[in-house]
C-alpha angles and dihedrals in degrees: 000000000000109000096181118121118253108258097260092053092043089054091048090050091050090050091050090050090053092048092046094050091050093049092048097043096097096040119106091206122040099173123099090012093156088063107032103021103095117177126152089189094056090046088059090048091053088052093050090053092049092244097131118080088006096160098034118113116277091229088061092051095263129130098253089218129145126274089240091059092053090046092052093049098049096039087058097043095048092043089056094045099247112174101254103151096102092060104023105090093042093050097039101048117346094066094046089047092052090047091054103037108013126100121246088254092053093048091049090050102047111020097067092055091049093048090048091054093239099111127072121194138193131192120237102202116115122069132192092265097029119058116146093359102087092178092066095059111130109177102128128222114192121195116232114174110300093349140074112217113210128197125173146066137281124194137195088028099165115221096000093134090060099035132103097203139029122209096215130197109207136172108248098169112042092182096057124096115277095263092047130056095058124122136182120237131181106225125197104228090210091064120120113264097038119121116183117195118186116222115218110220131204091277094054094251122130105199092120113081144185114227117201117194118198113180092328112179118218122185113245090236087067091071107113118210124337122354107247089008100100099112095070091041094050091049088059090047090053089058087064091046101046105038102052134111091252088075091062109036104040091117100022092116092056091051092051091048094048103038092074088068093056115119099236092187088076107086092205091055091046089052092051093048089049090051091052093047089050091045091053092054092046092050091047091054090049090054091047089055088056093046093050094045093244097122121096119247113288093015091122086079088062092046095050093045093052096041099046092047086051090054089054090053089052091053090049094051092047090053093050092047090051091049114180090358087070087072089067118088101257136116093290094052091044092052092049088055093045099042097086087065092065093075094040107049118076091024126333118263091242090057092045093051088055089051090051092050097046105031104027103031096027094227117168120251115252107248116244114246112254117245114244114247093193119113112229116244113254 
């Protein structure tokens, strides 16, 4: 099979690489740029080039372009380290979620700002006692007239300190079963009662945030989709989040910069480089299956597990190639510190392996052992 791009897509990819290199040229860190690379200016440039909302319907203001074109653009931009974080969440999953579940009025209100690169979004999902387990979310939203009143706390809300909006998952029916009673609200982050506290991680970056909500009022028209129907909606949203190219190429630039220093006369090193090169191509094909709609339901859990474990292998190789220099505070050391996050964010690998077993492979759940009710003899 010939895996080369058709000429128009190859030219688009080459253009995106040039744009990405130029945007990343002055950045000290090029890795994880879709998470930590905030730039309102670059967001506007993406909009000018028509690279936001590329695949969205033309009648909704989108570009009406193919999924392969979007893939080629963002593979190139992330691989070069272009600062995408301001636009990324909105383009990757908020827009598609609004297109699928939003009302015409909601799409007319929010999509144009996203496509124009003037709107930054964050996702209020995880909570201090509820990370990968969406069903255990507890932040309550109580309806009072034409408002929802929200109290609670979200954590690990990437980009919240620089965002305009938060796509919030809240519990709107406390008496419903765990997987029910959740709803999705669009919250203006400039509303009274919101306190955003950046969390400094081991690399010194502060893109993760805590978001505290104290009596925050949200208009009822900001409810997206069905009231108490969030769980099914958010599972669809996670397909956008877990199966994308960002889960494979977060540290691709570092690998390309370091691999030239590899001692290729060592057969073990050659074998490891070959394994990474093969792994990259396998992961890329897995993402392409997602992009083209060829993957079975739930397969994004497989894709994310493989790709993020691959990114950790890349970080490990780069550290060993750098040797003692990896102890210095540079891009290699930073990526070694950050790499454990790859298999945590967006759903931990342990959770995803359960999803693969139960929902993709159809394996039965192991029954929990029954607790003994007998009283020990004394």
